[in-house]
C-alpha positions in Angstrom: 0.2 0.0 0.2 1.4 3.6 -0.9 1.4 6.5 1.2 1.7 9.7 -0.3 2.9 12.8 1.9 2.6 16.4 0.1 4.5 19.2 1.2 3.6 23.0 0.3 6.5 24.8 -0.6 8.1 27.5 -1.4 6.7 31.0 -2.5 4.5 29.4 -5.5 3.0 26.5 -3.4 4.6 23.8 -5.0 3.8 20.2 -3.9 6.4 18.2 -3.1 5.7 14.4 -2.7 7.5 11.6 -0.7 5.8 8.4 -1.7 6.7 5.0 0.3 5.2 1.7 0.8 5.5 -1.0 3.6 9.4 -1.9 2.9 10.2 1.7 3.8 11.1 2.8 0.5 10.2 6.1 -1.0 10.8 8.6 -3.9 11.1 11.7 -3.6 9.2 14.0 -6.4 10.0 17.3 -7.7 11.8 18.6 -4.3 11.4 22.4 -4.6 11.7 23.4 -1.3 13.5 27.0 -1.0 13.1 28.0 2.5 15.2 26.4 5.2 12.4 24.8 7.2 10.7 23.5 4.1 13.7 21.1 4.0 14.4 20.4 7.3 10.4 18.9 6.9 11.1 16.6 4.2 14.8 15.6 5.9 12.5 15.4 9.4 10.1 13.5 7.7 11.9 10.8 5.8 14.4 9.9 8.7 11.6 10.1 11.5 9.6 7.6 9.3 12.5 5.0 9.2 12.6 5.5 5.4 14.7 4.7 2.7 15.2 7.2 -0.3 15.6 5.5 -3.6 15.1 7.9 -6.3 14.5 11.9 -6.8 12.0 12.3 -9.4 11.6 15.5 -11.0 8.5 16.2 -14.0 10.1 18.8 -15.7 13.0 20.9 -15.3 11.4 24.7 -13.8 13.1 25.6 -10.8 10.1 26.0 -8.2 10.3 22.2 -8.9 13.9 21.7 -7.7 14.8 24.2 -5.4 15.6 21.4 -2.9 17.4 19.2 -4.9 21.0 20.3 -3.5 19.6 19.4 0.2 18.2 15.7 -1.1 21.9 15.4 -2.6 23.6 16.4 0.1 21.6 14.6 3.2 20.1 11.2 0.9 23.2 11.2 -2.0 20.2 11.5 -4.5 20.8 13.0 -7.7 17.5 13.9 -9.8 16.0 11.9 -12.5 14.2 13.8 -15.5 13.8 13.8 -19.3 16.8 15.1 -21.0 14.9 17.1 -22.8 15.1 19.6 -19.6 18.5 19.2 -19.7 19.2 23.2 -20.2 16.7 24.3 -17.6 18.1 21.8 -15.2 21.3 22.8 -16.0 20.5 26.8 -15.3 18.4 26.7 -12.4 20.0 29.4 -10.6 19.5 31.4 -14.1 15.7 30.3 -13.8 15.5 32.1 -10.2 16.9 35.0 -10.7 14.7 35.6 -13.9 11.5 34.6 -12.3 12.1 35.6 -9.0 14.6 37.4 -8.5 16.5 35.2 -6.4 20.2 35.3 -6.1 21.1 31.8 -4.9 24.1 30.2 -4.5 23.1 26.4 -4.0 25.2 23.9 -5.9 22.8 21.6 -7.9 23.9 18.2 -8.8 23.9 16.7 -12.3 21.5 14.0 -13.8 22.0 10.7 -12.3 19.8 9.1 -15.0 17.4 10.5 -17.9 14.0 9.3 -18.2 12.0 8.3 -20.9 8.3 7.2 -21.8 7.8 4.0 -20.9 10.5 3.4 -18.3 10.2 2.1 -14.9 11.2 3.4 -12.2 11.3 0.7 -9.0 11.0 1.3 -5.4 9.7 -0.8 -3.0 7.4 -3.1 -4.0 5.9 -0.7 -6.5 7.1 1.3 -9.6 6.6 4.3 -11.8 5.8 4.3 -15.4 6.8 7.3 -17.1 4.7 8.9 -19.4 6.2 12.0 -21.7 3.8 14.7 -21.4 5.6 17.8 -23.1 4.1 21.2 -23.6 4.5 23.0 -20.5 8.3 22.1 -21.1 9.7 20.5 -23.5 10.9 17.7 -21.0 7.6 17.3 -19.1 6.9 13.9 -17.1 4.3 12.7 -15.1 4.5 9.3 -13.2 1.7 6.6 -13.0 1.2 3.9 -11.0 -0.8 1.1 -12.3 -1.0 -1.1 -9.4 -2.5 1.9 -7.1 -3.9 4.2 -10.0 -2.5 7.1 -9.1 -0.7 10.2 -11.1 2.0 12.5 -11.0 1.0 15.5 -13.3 3.7 17.7 -12.2 2.6 20.8 -14.2 0.8 19.7 -17.2 -2.2 18.7 -15.7 -4.0 20.8 -12.3 -7.5 20.4 -10.8 -9.7 22.3 -13.7 -6.7 23.8 -15.6 -3.4 23.0 -16.9 0.0 24.4 -17.2 1.2 27.3 -18.9 2.7 26.9 -22.0 4.5 30.7 -22.4 7.6 29.5 -20.8 10.5 28.5 -22.9 10.4 24.9 -24.3 6.1 25.8 -23.8 3.8 24.5 -26.6 0.0 24.7 -27.0 -0.2 22.3 -29.2 2.1 19.3 -27.5 0.0 20.1 -24.0 -3.1 19.6 -25.5 -1.6 16.1 -27.1 -0.1 15.0 -24.0 -3.6 15.7 -22.1 -5.6 13.2 -24.7 -2.7 10.5 -23.7 -3.7 11.3 -20.3 -7.0 10.7 -20.8 -7.0 7.5 -21.9 -6.5 6.6 -18.1 -9.0 4.8 -15.9 -11.8 7.4 -14.8 -11.2 6.6 -11.0 -7.3 7.4 -11.8 -6.3 9.7 -8.8 -4.0 13.0 -9.8 -1.2 14.5 -7.7 -0.7 17.9 -9.4 2.2 20.2 -8.9 0.5 22.6 -7.7 -3.1 22.5 -5.8 -5.3 19.7 -4.7 -5.3 16.5 -6.2 -8.1 15.5 -8.1 -9.7 12.5 -10.4 -9.2 11.8 -13.8 -12.9 11.1 -14.5 -13.5 14.5 -12.9 -10.8 16.0 -15.0 -12.8 14.7 -18.3 -15.9 16.0 -17.0 -15.1 19.5 -15.7 -11.8 20.4 -17.3 -12.2 22.4 -20.5 -8.5 21.6 -21.7 -9.4 17.8 -21.3 -10.6 16.0 -24.7 -10.6 12.0 -24.8 
C-alpha cells in the first residue's frame, strides 16, 4: 500500500511528494523546497519514518520544482532523474531563479543521475512508476503513473480544473493538448496529484476541465 505525503513549499506553493510503501523505501518527487524550514521538514519526515530514499524524480525542469535538489543530494546522496529534453533548464536553475523570482542563489545543484523516457520504469519497494512523456508545459515534461495503485503524479501538465502554462521557454500549446489526450486514456478513477493545488481524479477532469478531450 502506497503512502503519499505532500509538502507545499516555496513562494508559489509547489507540491513536493514523498511516496513510500510497506518496505519503507521511498521516492521524492519534485523537491521544490526553497526555505530552510521546508527543506528540513522533508528530511525530518524521511528520517523520522525510517524511510530509505531510492529516487529523486522531477516532472520537469522549472526551478520551483527543483529548488531543494541540493538538500536531497547532500542528505541522501540522490541526484535528480528527469527527461533529457529539460536538460538546459536543469543546468540553469540559478538563472531561472533570478529571472522568475529575482533571487540570487548560490546553491550547487547536482547533475542528473539518470534520464527518463516514455515507458521507462522507476522501481521502489513493492511498487513501480511508469514514465509518461507529456511535453507542452516544458519540452521534457513527464508524469509518473502507478497502475497498481491507480495514481498519477502530473507535475504542471494537468491541474484540478486547469493545465500548466505554455508561454515559458520550451512550452507548446499544441503539444500539451496532445499530452492531455494521452493522459485522458487512463481510468476515470485514477487519482491525480498535481504540481500545484489539490488532488483530483481523471474522471472529474474529463467531466469538468475545459482543456481535456478524451
